[in-house]
C-alpha atoms as a printed R data frame, in Angstrom:
   type eleno elety resid chain resno       x       y       z
1  ATOM     1    CA   UNK     A     1 298.561 -74.246 245.612
2  ATOM     2    CA   UNK     A     2 297.938 -70.231 245.494
3  ATOM     3    CA   UNK     A     3 298.949 -68.136 248.381
4  ATOM     4    CA   UNK     A     4 296.113 -66.058 249.687
5  ATOM     5    CA   UNK     A     5 297.498 -62.629 250.649
6  ATOM     6    CA   UNK     A     6 296.259 -59.600 252.302
7  ATOM     7    CA   UNK     A     7 295.210 -56.575 249.853
8  ATOM     8    CA   UNK     A     8 295.419 -52.997 251.244
9  ATOM     9    CA   UNK     A     9 292.612 -50.508 249.984
10 ATOM    10    CA   UNK     A    10 294.579 -49.229 246.897
11 ATOM    11    CA   UNK     A    11 294.922 -52.860 245.704
12 ATOM    12    CA   UNK     A    12 291.479 -53.768 246.173
13 ATOM    13    CA   UNK     A    13 290.318 -50.175 244.534
14 ATOM    14    CA   UNK     A    14 293.217 -51.217 241.655
15 ATOM    15    CA   UNK     A    15 291.676 -54.623 241.410
16 ATOM    16    CA   UNK     A    16 287.894 -54.017 241.242
17 ATOM    17    CA   UNK     A    17 287.667 -50.513 239.527
18 ATOM    18    CA   UNK     A    18 285.770 -49.297 242.456
19 ATOM    19    CA   UNK     A    19 285.952 -46.028 244.613
20 ATOM    20    CA   UNK     A    20 286.878 -46.066 247.918
21 ATOM    21    CA   UNK     A    21 283.140 -44.962 248.751
22 ATOM    22    CA   UNK     A    22 281.735 -47.577 246.765
23 ATOM    23    CA   UNK     A    23 283.794 -50.401 248.550
24 ATOM    24    CA   UNK     A    24 282.499 -49.272 251.923
25 ATOM    25    CA   UNK     A    25 278.918 -48.646 250.615
26 ATOM    26    CA   UNK     A    26 278.988 -52.230 249.488
27 ATOM    27    CA   UNK     A    27 280.358 -53.573 252.613
28 ATOM    28    CA   UNK     A    28 277.731 -52.157 254.763
29 ATOM    29    CA   UNK     A    29 274.888 -53.461 252.300
30 ATOM    30    CA   UNK     A    30 276.419 -56.935 252.453
31 ATOM    31    CA   UNK     A    31 277.530 -56.859 249.012
32 ATOM    32    CA   UNK     A    32 281.531 -57.138 249.358
33 ATOM    33    CA   UNK     A    33 283.621 -58.854 251.356
34 ATOM    34    CA   UNK     A    34 284.448 -57.739 254.903
35 ATOM    35    CA   UNK     A    35 287.973 -56.248 255.655
36 ATOM    36    CA   UNK     A    36 290.247 -57.911 257.957
37 ATOM    37    CA   UNK     A    37 291.991 -56.204 260.793
38 ATOM    38    CA   UNK     A    38 295.706 -56.730 260.285
39 ATOM    39    CA   UNK     A    39 297.030 -54.650 262.589
40 ATOM    40    CA   UNK     A    40 295.899 -51.657 265.439
41 ATOM    41    CA   UNK     A    41 295.268 -49.200 262.487
42 ATOM    42    CA   UNK     A    42 295.437 -51.527 259.584
43 ATOM    43    CA   UNK     A    43 292.801 -53.603 257.541
44 ATOM    44    CA   UNK     A    44 293.298 -55.312 254.466
45 ATOM    45    CA   UNK     A    45 291.002 -57.945 252.272
46 ATOM    46    CA   UNK     A    46 291.593 -61.479 251.786
47 ATOM    47    CA   UNK     A    47 292.717 -61.571 247.971
48 ATOM    48    CA   UNK     A    48 290.829 -64.864 247.492
49 ATOM    49    CA   UNK     A    49 287.312 -63.355 248.675
50 ATOM    50    CA   UNK     A    50 288.264 -60.492 246.272
51 ATOM    51    CA   UNK     A    51 288.791 -62.517 243.387
52 ATOM    52    CA   UNK     A    52 285.818 -64.712 244.093
53 ATOM    53    CA   UNK     A    53 283.895 -61.488 243.910
54 ATOM    54    CA   UNK     A    54 285.048 -60.388 240.741
55 ATOM    55    CA   UNK     A    55 284.364 -63.672 239.288
56 ATOM    56    CA   UNK     A    56 280.940 -63.680 240.508
57 ATOM    57    CA   UNK     A    57 280.574 -60.176 238.667
58 ATOM    58    CA   UNK     A    58 281.614 -61.689 235.938
59 ATOM    59    CA   UNK     A    59 279.288 -64.294 235.988
60 ATOM    60    CA   UNK     A    60 276.334 -62.205 236.869
61 ATOM    61    CA   UNK     A    61 277.408 -60.003 233.777
62 ATOM    62    CA   UNK     A    62 277.363 -63.133 231.533
63 ATOM    63    CA   UNK     A    63 273.562 -64.011 232.694
64 ATOM    64    CA   UNK     A    64 272.593 -60.705 231.793
65 ATOM    65    CA   UNK     A    65 272.313 -59.297 235.114
66 ATOM    66    CA   UNK     A    66 269.617 -61.720 236.397
67 ATOM    67    CA   UNK     A    67 270.070 -63.568 239.442
68 ATOM    68    CA   UNK     A    68 269.108 -67.332 239.673
């Protein structure tokens, strides 16, 4: 069983290769997982949802970018 952890923004940027502004733009468009409040002034992302998002991008790329 894998453990789900919270990823902070620098880790999400590193893992996805996206910029901060791209991440928040994709969230606003509903194309990226929402951040989760983990404190009064801290947010994080569920590592499993980020991994699924990456896997979906890979699958989409393998299909030639066509959505089914």
